[in-house]
DRENPAKE-443519 format. One line per field, with one value per residue (C-alpha): residue number from 1; x, y, z negated. Coordinates in nm, 3 decimals, padded with zeros to 5 digits. Layout:
BEGIN
num: NUM/...
px: X/...
py: Y/...
pz: Z/...
! end
This chain:
BEGIN
num: 1/2/3/4/5/6/7/8/9/10/11/12/13/14/15/16/17/18/19/20/21/22/23/24/25/26/27/28/29/30/31/32/33/34/35/36/37/38/39/40/41/42/43/44/45/46/47/48/49/50/51/52/53/54/55/56/57/58/59/60/61/62/63/64/65/66/67/68/69/70/71/72/73/74/75/76/77/78/79/80/81/82/83/84/85/86/87/88/89/90/91/92/93/94/95/96/97/98/99/100/101/102/103/104/105/106/107/108/109/110/111/112/113/114/115/116/117/118/119/120/121/122/123/124/125/126/127/128/129/130/131/132/133/134/135/136/137/138/139/140/141/142/143/144/145/146/147/148/149/150/151/152/153/154/155/156/157/158/159/160/161/162/163/164/165/166/167/168/169/170/171/172/173/174/175/176/177/178/179/180/181/182/183/184/185/186/187/188/189/190/191/192/193/194/195/196/197/198/199/200/201/202/203/204/205/206/207/208/209/210/211/212/213/214/215/216/217/218/219/220/221/222/223/224/225/226/227/228/229/230/231/232/233/234/235/236/237/238/239/240/241/242/243/244/245/246/247/248/249/250/251/252/253/254/255/256/257/258/259/260/261/262/263/264/265/266/267/268/269/270/271/272/273/274/275/276/277/278/279/280/281/282/283/284/285/286/287/288/289/290/291/292/293/294/295/296/297/298/299/300/301/302/303/304/305/306/307/308/309/310/311/312/313/314/315/316/317/318/319/320/321/322/323/324/325/326/327/328/329/330/331/332/333/334/335/336/337/338/339/340/341/342/343/344/345/346/347/348/349/350/351/352/353/354/355/356/357/358/359/360/361/362/363/364/365/366/367/368/369/370/371/372/373/374/375/376/377/378/379/380/381/382/383/384/385/386/387/388/389/390/391/392/393/394/395/396/397/398/399/400/401/402/403/404/405/406/407/408/409/410/411/412/413/414/415/416/417/418/419/420/421/422/423/424/425/426/427/428/429/430/431/432/433/434/435/436/437/438/439/440/441/442/443/444/445/446/447/448/449/450/451/452/453/454/455/456/457/458/459/460/461/462/463/464/465/466/467/468/469/470/471/472/473/474/475/476/477/478/479/480/481/482/483/484/485/486/487/488/489/490/491/492/493/494/495/496/497/498/499/500/501/502/503/504/505/506/507/508/509/510/511/512/513/514/515/516/517/518/519/520/521/522/523/524/525/526/527/528/529/530/531/532/533/534/535/536/537/538/539/540/541/542/543/544/545/546/547/548/549/550/551/552/553/554/555/556/557/558/559/560/561/562/563/564/565/566/567/568/569/570/571/572/573
px: 00.021/00.109/00.175/-00.180/-00.354/-00.161/-00.193/-00.599/-00.578/-00.355/-00.482/-00.833/-00.777/-00.615/-00.886/-01.165/-00.983/-00.969/-01.318/-01.437/-01.236/-01.397/-01.739/-01.651/-01.490/-01.730/-01.800/-02.103/-02.043/-01.839/-01.577/-01.526/-01.514/-01.268/-01.034/-01.159/-01.309/-00.986/-00.943/-00.710/-00.409/-00.064/00.085/-00.212/-00.196/00.188/00.115/-00.179/00.061/00.339/00.079/-00.035/00.338/00.456/00.289/00.323/00.620/00.782/00.690/00.701/00.889/01.150/01.354/01.313/01.460/01.753/01.834/01.866/01.993/02.247/02.378/02.177/01.852/01.973/01.780/01.454/01.550/01.707/01.414/01.130/01.280/01.432/01.104/00.892/01.140/01.102/00.724/00.704/00.903/00.870/00.507/00.273/00.266/00.215/-00.073/-00.208/-00.245/-00.388/-00.688/-00.757/-00.767/-00.708/-00.420/-00.644/-00.858/-00.523/-00.435/-00.761/-00.771/-00.427/-00.443/-00.795/-00.874/-01.139/-00.881/-00.616/-00.840/-00.931/-00.562/-00.493/-00.777/-00.647/-00.300/-00.429/-00.642/-00.348/-00.090/-00.331/-00.433/-00.068/00.001/-00.320/-00.236/00.096/-00.081/-00.337/-00.074/00.111/-00.229/-00.258/00.095/00.020/-00.306/-00.224/00.063/-00.082/-00.426/-00.371/-00.607/-00.504/-00.328/-00.662/-00.877/-00.597/-00.658/-01.053/-01.042/-00.830/-01.036/-01.351/-01.179/-01.076/-01.422/-01.587/-01.402/-01.300/-01.659/-01.798/-01.548/-01.402/-01.099/-01.202/-01.260/-00.942/-00.721/-00.808/-00.788/-00.448/-00.323/-00.408/-00.234/00.078/00.103/00.057/00.294/00.581/00.557/00.537/00.852/01.079/01.014/01.143/01.436/01.537/01.519/01.719/01.967/02.031/02.048/02.294/02.508/02.429/02.296/01.925/01.951/01.934/02.046/02.387/02.371/02.400/02.757/02.792/03.027/02.880/02.951/03.276/03.410/03.354/03.152/02.799/02.831/03.174/03.011/02.722/02.974/03.144/02.818/02.702/03.036/03.017/02.677/02.779/02.602/02.751/02.891/02.612/02.792/02.858/02.623/02.468/02.325/02.567/02.550/02.354/02.040/02.075/02.056/01.752/01.573/01.634/01.545/01.212/01.132/01.203/01.024/00.735/00.687/00.623/00.361/00.177/-00.178/-00.268/00.005/-00.046/-00.434/-00.284/-00.193/-00.537/-00.684/-00.525/-00.677/-00.401/-00.085/00.131/-00.008/00.080/00.428/00.408/00.258/00.522/00.775/00.620/00.558/00.936/01.026/00.786/00.874/01.237/01.197/01.111/01.319/01.659/01.583/01.496/01.876/01.927/01.634/01.766/02.099/01.971/01.719/01.968/02.223/02.001/01.822/02.156/02.284/01.952/01.951/02.313/02.382/02.135/01.954/01.572/01.480/01.628/01.496/01.305/00.924/00.882/01.052/00.796/00.500/00.613/00.640/00.264/00.189/00.390/00.587/00.902/01.001/01.228/01.314/01.562/01.704/01.998/01.805/02.068/01.818/02.012/01.907/02.151/02.113/02.340/02.321/02.215/02.358/02.710/02.814/03.181/03.117/02.876/03.105/03.413/03.238/02.884/02.872/03.166/02.935/02.646/02.475/02.227/02.052/01.930/01.689/01.556/01.326/01.253/00.970/01.115/00.796/00.827/01.151/00.994/00.709/00.942/01.234/01.101/01.035/01.371/01.532/01.327/01.146/00.838/00.509/00.363/00.627/00.572/00.197/00.247/00.482/00.165/-00.059/00.208/00.223/-00.171/-00.166/00.066/-00.078/-00.444/-00.377/-00.199/-00.481/-00.738/-00.565/-00.544/-00.904/-01.009/-00.805/-00.958/-01.310/-01.243/-01.096/-01.439/-01.700/-01.535/-01.299/-01.530/-01.883/-01.877/-01.634/-01.735/-02.011/-02.291/-02.169/-02.503/-02.501/-02.575/-02.357/-02.549/-02.558/-02.176/-02.113/-02.282/-02.089/-01.772/-01.870/-01.979/-01.650/-01.459/-01.683/-01.578/-01.204/-01.164/-01.312/-01.064/-00.761/-00.860/-00.856/-00.522/-00.397/-00.482/-00.308/-00.026/00.219/00.519/00.641/00.520/00.800/00.859/00.489/00.497/00.810/00.631/00.352/00.623/00.785/00.437/00.379/00.713/00.669/00.295/00.227/00.555/00.639/00.290/00.272/00.617/00.603/00.239/00.368/00.674/00.638/00.376/00.441/00.331/00.017/-00.260/-00.110/00.218/00.105/-00.129/00.129/00.382/00.170/00.047/00.393/00.554/00.274/00.268/00.643/00.703/00.395/00.495/00.851/00.727/00.496/00.737/01.012/00.812/00.544/00.623/00.950/01.204/01.539/01.750/02.047/01.827/01.738/01.779/02.123/02.090/01.787/01.548/01.170/01.175/01.389/01.250/01.001/01.311/01.333/00.960/00.976/01.260/01.070/00.728/00.950/01.077/00.763/00.582/00.817/00.867/00.492/00.439/00.664/00.508/00.163/-00.020/00.060/-00.186/-00.469/-00.361/-00.585/-00.406/-00.063/-00.146/-00.284/00.057/00.234/00.008/00.075/00.458/00.464/00.242/00.193/-00.084/00.050/-00.096/-00.447/-00.695/-00.770/-01.142/-01.211
py: 00.005/00.350/00.621/00.791/00.469/00.396/00.756/00.718/00.389/00.462/00.844/00.725/00.437/00.670/00.920/00.646/00.563/00.923/00.961/00.641/00.712/01.081/00.911/00.648/00.902/01.186/01.434/01.442/01.693/02.017/01.838/01.584/01.868/02.062/01.796/01.455/01.390/01.406/01.014/00.930/00.707/00.858/00.675/00.769/01.122/01.104/00.989/01.262/01.525/01.399/01.428/01.768/01.875/01.747/01.951/02.009/02.236/01.936/01.678/01.865/02.181/02.117/01.896/02.093/02.408/02.211/02.089/02.470/02.619/02.340/02.370/02.696/02.484/02.335/02.618/02.448/02.108/02.261/02.516/02.293/02.008/02.199/02.409/02.096/01.975/02.335/02.304/01.925/01.965/02.370/02.440/02.169/01.988/02.315/02.422/02.087/02.134/02.453/02.294/02.546/02.387/02.690/02.938/03.240/03.069/03.029/03.399/03.524/03.320/03.388/03.782/03.817/04.000/03.983/04.238/04.004/03.719/03.898/04.001/03.644/03.543/03.779/03.636/03.285/03.374/03.559/03.282/02.994/03.152/03.211/02.868/02.691/02.874/02.700/02.373/02.450/02.547/02.182/02.028/02.217/02.106/01.759/01.752/01.948/01.719/01.372/01.425/01.639/01.915/02.282/02.409/02.592/02.288/02.088/02.340/02.305/01.940/01.963/02.220/02.005/01.684/01.888/02.057/01.724/01.558/01.872/01.990/01.652/01.492/01.800/01.713/01.357/01.286/01.494/01.282/00.939/01.073/01.186/00.867/00.712/01.005/00.957/00.610/00.706/00.994/00.829/00.542/00.742/00.944/00.656/00.399/00.643/00.758/00.388/00.298/00.604/00.567/00.203/00.298/00.591/00.506/00.129/00.154/00.111/00.384/00.710/00.900/00.703/00.754/01.126/01.058/00.792/00.747/00.715/00.417/00.606/00.634/01.021/01.148/01.242/01.586/01.635/01.569/01.808/02.071/02.024/02.030/02.336/02.505/02.409/02.607/02.907/02.821/02.829/02.509/02.283/02.246/02.608/02.877/03.094/03.401/03.424/03.313/03.592/03.507/03.155/03.184/03.441/03.213/02.903/03.107/03.220/02.883/02.722/02.980/02.993/02.638/02.661/02.930/02.730/02.697/02.388/02.173/02.309/02.203/01.821/01.776/01.833/01.532/01.279/01.173/01.297/01.537/01.242/01.111/01.474/01.390/01.062/01.153/01.436/01.171/00.934/01.246/01.329/00.980/00.975/01.314/01.217/00.936/01.206/01.480/01.292/01.159/01.509/01.631/01.294/01.325/01.681/01.575/01.278/01.505/01.793/01.543/01.390/01.705/01.871/01.553/01.519/01.868/02.007/02.090/01.838/01.876/01.975/01.715/01.448/01.527/01.250/01.239/01.384/01.691/01.768/01.645/01.874/02.172/02.128/02.247/02.553/02.455/02.369/02.618/02.589/02.904/02.849/03.218/03.164/02.916/02.644/02.379/02.305/02.354/02.613/02.609/02.868/03.105/03.425/03.606/03.475/03.723/03.664/03.289/03.362/03.596/03.366/03.044/03.026/03.316/03.174/02.872/03.083/03.148/03.414/03.403/03.110/02.905/02.678/02.791/02.501/02.557/02.441/02.273/02.013/01.843/01.585/01.484/01.491/01.315/00.914/01.023/01.180/00.869/00.648/00.483/00.225/00.400/00.274/00.439/00.775/00.754/00.658/00.991/01.204/01.035/01.103/01.485/01.512/01.348/01.577/01.884/01.775/01.650/01.994/02.203/02.029/02.097/02.471/02.503/02.350/02.622/02.899/02.760/02.721/03.063/03.185/02.967/02.904/03.199/03.477/03.352/03.134/03.331/03.684/03.767/03.479/03.329/03.156/03.003/02.626/02.358/02.245/02.602/02.648/02.337/02.473/02.792/02.615/02.402/02.728/02.887/02.589/02.622/02.997/02.936/02.668/02.882/03.172/02.948/02.771/03.126/03.213/02.862/02.960/03.288/03.215/03.473/03.248/02.888/02.666/02.663/03.053/03.094/02.855/03.029/03.362/03.197/03.055/03.418/03.571/03.285/03.363/03.723/03.731/03.426/03.277/03.533/03.568/03.181/03.152/03.453/03.330/03.018/03.125/03.483/03.562/03.922/03.934/04.133/04.190/04.548/04.379/04.095/04.258/04.537/04.290/04.094/04.395/04.528/04.176/04.108/04.456/04.479/04.141/04.162/04.505/04.375/04.080/04.281/04.583/04.335/04.095/04.325/04.689/04.728/04.662/04.540/04.264/04.504/04.703/04.403/04.504/04.371/04.122/03.943/03.822/03.826/03.463/03.525/03.885/03.684/03.649/04.023/04.073/03.830/04.020/04.326/04.166/04.007/04.367/04.568/04.316/04.305/04.691/04.759/04.494/04.632/04.980/04.870/04.703/04.323/04.050/03.949/03.731/03.443/03.456/03.464/03.152/02.999/03.024/02.884/02.585/02.541/02.566/02.279/02.022/01.791/01.551/01.569/01.223/01.313/01.394/01.790/01.886/02.109
pz: -00.001/00.063/-00.198/-00.126/-00.207/-00.498/-00.636/-00.593/-00.792/-01.072/-01.124/-01.099/-01.358/-01.601/-01.572/-01.633/-01.940/-02.062/-02.003/-02.146/-02.467/-02.486/-02.473/-02.718/-02.983/-02.914/-03.206/-03.368/-03.651/-03.681/-03.898/-03.622/-03.344/-03.521/-03.708/-03.597/-03.910/-04.112/-04.083/-03.792/-03.857/-03.885/-03.603/-03.379/-03.496/-03.411/-03.039/-03.014/-03.155/-02.905/-02.617/-02.729/-02.789/-02.442/-02.206/-01.822/-01.943/-02.093/-01.838/-01.514/-01.553/-01.826/-01.617/-01.324/-01.533/-01.631/-01.281/-01.163/-01.483/-01.598/-01.941/-01.983/-01.966/-02.325/-02.474/-02.397/-02.516/-02.843/-02.893/-02.868/-03.046/-03.325/-03.359/-03.412/-03.683/-03.845/-03.830/-03.948/-04.236/-04.348/-04.258/-04.195/-04.543/-04.705/-04.454/-04.499/-04.865/-04.824/-04.667/-04.367/-04.037/-03.822/-03.838/-03.850/-04.134/-04.337/-04.267/-04.337/-04.685/-04.780/-04.698/-04.832/-04.538/-04.230/-04.068/-04.088/-03.980/-03.653/-03.585/-03.608/-03.385/-03.127/-03.160/-03.121/-02.822/-02.655/-02.726/-02.635/-02.325/-02.209/-02.291/-02.118/-01.791/-01.752/-01.795/-01.532/-01.287/-01.363/-01.276/-00.953/-00.842/-00.900/-00.751/-00.462/-00.335/-00.425/-00.347/-00.036/-00.157/-00.165/-00.486/-00.592/-00.566/-00.747/-01.060/-01.005/-01.020/-01.357/-01.503/-01.442/-01.624/-01.901/-01.940/-01.969/-02.241/-02.454/-02.448/-02.520/-02.769/-02.961/-03.165/-03.233/-02.847/-02.764/-03.037/-02.914/-02.544/-02.607/-02.761/-02.429/-02.242/-02.442/-02.348/-01.963/-01.981/-02.151/-01.946/-01.617/-01.733/-01.851/-01.554/-01.254/-01.488/-01.550/-01.177/-01.074/-01.349/-01.244/-00.868/-00.915/-01.214/-01.265/-01.628/-01.737/-02.016/-01.861/-02.181/-02.093/-01.747/-01.791/-01.885/-01.618/-01.319/-00.958/-00.697/-00.575/-00.974/-00.983/-01.303/-01.224/-01.384/-01.233/-00.897/-00.976/-01.058/-00.736/-00.537/-00.719/-00.636/-00.262/-00.241/-00.450/-00.760/-01.094/-01.221/-01.376/-01.701/-01.755/-01.929/-01.687/-01.859/-02.148/-02.512/-02.646/-02.434/-02.473/-02.863/-02.858/-02.605/-02.816/-03.140/-02.986/-02.873/-03.211/-03.403/-03.167/-03.188/-03.566/-03.514/-03.241/-03.356/-03.133/-03.290/-03.646/-03.639/-03.581/-03.934/-04.054/-03.863/-04.099/-04.457/-04.691/-04.709/-04.716/-04.380/-04.243/-04.318/-04.186/-03.847/-03.811/-03.822/-03.558/-03.348/-03.365/-03.246/-02.974/-02.847/-02.853/-02.599/-02.341/-02.459/-02.456/-02.113/-01.952/-01.905/-01.724/-01.486/-01.422/-01.317/-01.115/-00.922/-00.875/-00.733/-00.511/-00.386/-00.287/-00.118/00.078/00.221/00.232/00.596/00.704/01.034/00.964/01.218/01.047/00.674/00.502/00.514/00.153/00.248/00.489/00.270/00.003/00.226/00.322/-00.048/-00.010/-00.305/-00.090/00.204/00.496/00.711/00.969/00.953/01.199/01.450/01.428/01.312/01.010/00.648/00.505/00.126/-00.031/-00.320/-00.213/-00.530/-00.478/-00.208/-00.265/-00.164/00.094/00.298/00.255/00.323/00.407/00.678/00.891/00.934/01.093/00.755/00.785/00.429/00.223/00.409/00.143/-00.127/-00.399/-00.665/-01.015/-01.091/-00.814/-00.913/-01.159/-00.927/-00.631/-00.803/-00.728/-00.346/-00.320/-00.456/-00.241/-00.535/-00.459/-00.395/-00.727/-00.926/-00.734/-00.808/-01.189/-01.215/-01.085/-01.354/-01.622/-01.515/-01.527/-01.872/-01.994/-01.856/-01.950/-02.301/-02.408/-02.223/-02.436/-02.751/-02.664/-02.537/-02.867/-03.068/-02.855/-02.912/-03.291/-03.323/-03.185/-03.330/-03.672/-03.732/-03.580/-03.618/-03.922/-04.127/-04.014/-03.794/-03.869/-04.220/-04.227/-03.888/-03.892/-03.834/-03.527/-03.378/-03.464/-03.262/-02.969/-02.998/-03.010/-02.684/-02.506/-02.587/-02.433/-02.120/-02.087/-02.176/-01.919/-01.660/-01.732/-01.781/-01.427/-01.265/-01.416/-01.321/-00.961/-00.981/-01.244/-01.359/-01.316/-01.314/-01.594/-01.825/-01.783/-01.876/-02.179/-02.290/-02.309/-02.522/-02.754/-02.775/-02.850/-03.134/-03.279/-03.275/-03.426/-03.626/-03.760/-04.016/-04.155/-04.207/-04.365/-04.602/-04.677/-04.811/-04.977/-05.067/-05.363/-05.295/-04.927/-04.891/-04.659/-04.540/-04.483/-04.289/-04.064/-03.981/-03.898/-03.673/-03.458/-03.459/-03.323/-03.084/-02.919/-02.890/-02.744/-02.506/-02.386/-02.316/-02.131/-01.939/-01.857/-01.731/-01.546/-01.383/-01.459/-01.254/-01.532/-01.407/-01.571/-01.633/-01.846/-02.089/-02.465/-02.565/-02.247/-02.398/-02.138/-02.171/-02.266/-02.556/-02.691/-02.915/-03.163/-03.162/-03.207/-03.497/-03.662/-03.630/-03.764/-04.080/-04.151/-04.097/-04.319/-04.594/-04.616/-04.606/-04.867/-05.109/-05.061/-05.125/-05.400/-05.470/-05.388/-05.617/-05.909/-05.772/-05.440/-05.595/-05.799/-05.479/-05.318/-05.618/-05.584/-05.218/-05.266/-05.550/-05.368/-05.681/-05.594/-05.281/-05.188/-05.276/-04.983/-04.951/-04.937/-04.633
! end
């Protein structure tokens, strides 16, 4: 069977599984809709958390980023992985003990203020919408290529599927759907990586293959450095943008991770605080399976891509090249009319003048969207059709699982934090559940629109979301747990300053005409969330010292959170 048929079979089977699970585990109460009834097993919750965590950015885009950025791409690996450890060890158990299953609910209660709650809701919506847009683009990329539909229709199909099981199942349905999606996505990521590792370096362990040797005895990484130099790119194993930006981007991703509302809520779906810690450990193990494999996938894909296209006749390129061209995500423009693919780095003027131009070069002729690397990798390596189809199913599972979790955060922010806790405190559980489902419906439509018109590639958009989370939520949460003196005025001021500064910086340099040479201390928009976080923390601490201390009962509550006695006991919601 060809790739198209295999894709229909495997993707169709996995989607049927997701829908069946969503129907089986549909939510029948607000508690089941928000936190899956609080009775999920730690291992199952670990899988669901991993699926929630490993989004389209992790599955589709991260290896693509590393393949083009080389060593610099390590910032995504270190930031996201380190951030999860920070969240699991430093924040999750305490938030679970507090017993509030949304971040705005925690902030509203901890800072004894509806204003603080509303600011937190705005932050949650802003972060979640930014993040979910990246997932929808990932869905569109996968569907457009392998179902032979336009990119826009790929997004619309994904929107329809997420809408069905998120609206029907709530957190309960999403949790058990994500367990299935984790199994699909991790199998889909590891199988082609193992295949390619065996073919290229002779080992079935991709993590070892990254440091292995090719058939001619040359080190894979040394060969990749050589190929990069030949095309005018910086060596694969060197830092591209400098270590200052590398640090700030890594820190923004790490701190943003600890403030991501859709991951935090996962720790409320287990029965006890002890189980929250266990599920965090399981999730870290499951996440590591993909994250330790990604650098090898990136190196394999980059090497194969360059060897496939370097100075090749366009008429002789493999079929995968022309099929990806049809999506618009891979473009060849024969600028000098010689029929060859001239793939060189436009920005390296010295190299171009000395090497490429004498060969008839008239500008780079190949444009590759970073988000296609993982999906195209099995085709580039000429793997079996069923493996190619499996990767599609995995990419869709990664994007859809995270999108569902984010949409649930959006719906709970509206129905629980705005309606139940502020505008309509007497609303019945049935009406609250209905409002949550209506909120998801509106959210998924808006997310679909911006998925069709994305502001950047998947991992870049997600990096902005993490930066916004770092600049807004992280200080309010960490100070709310560990500082009895932090008060309402400090938290609100800090969140507003952090969010406005970070959002304005991103908008100016991405859409307002700002140039990279004007970056503050050389920090890119992807890393500015770290500065926003520092501003937030500074403003919060200063304002809190200049204004009255929190009420005595709030200080006692903070003390009780920090010393989790009876940590194994169930916490009432």
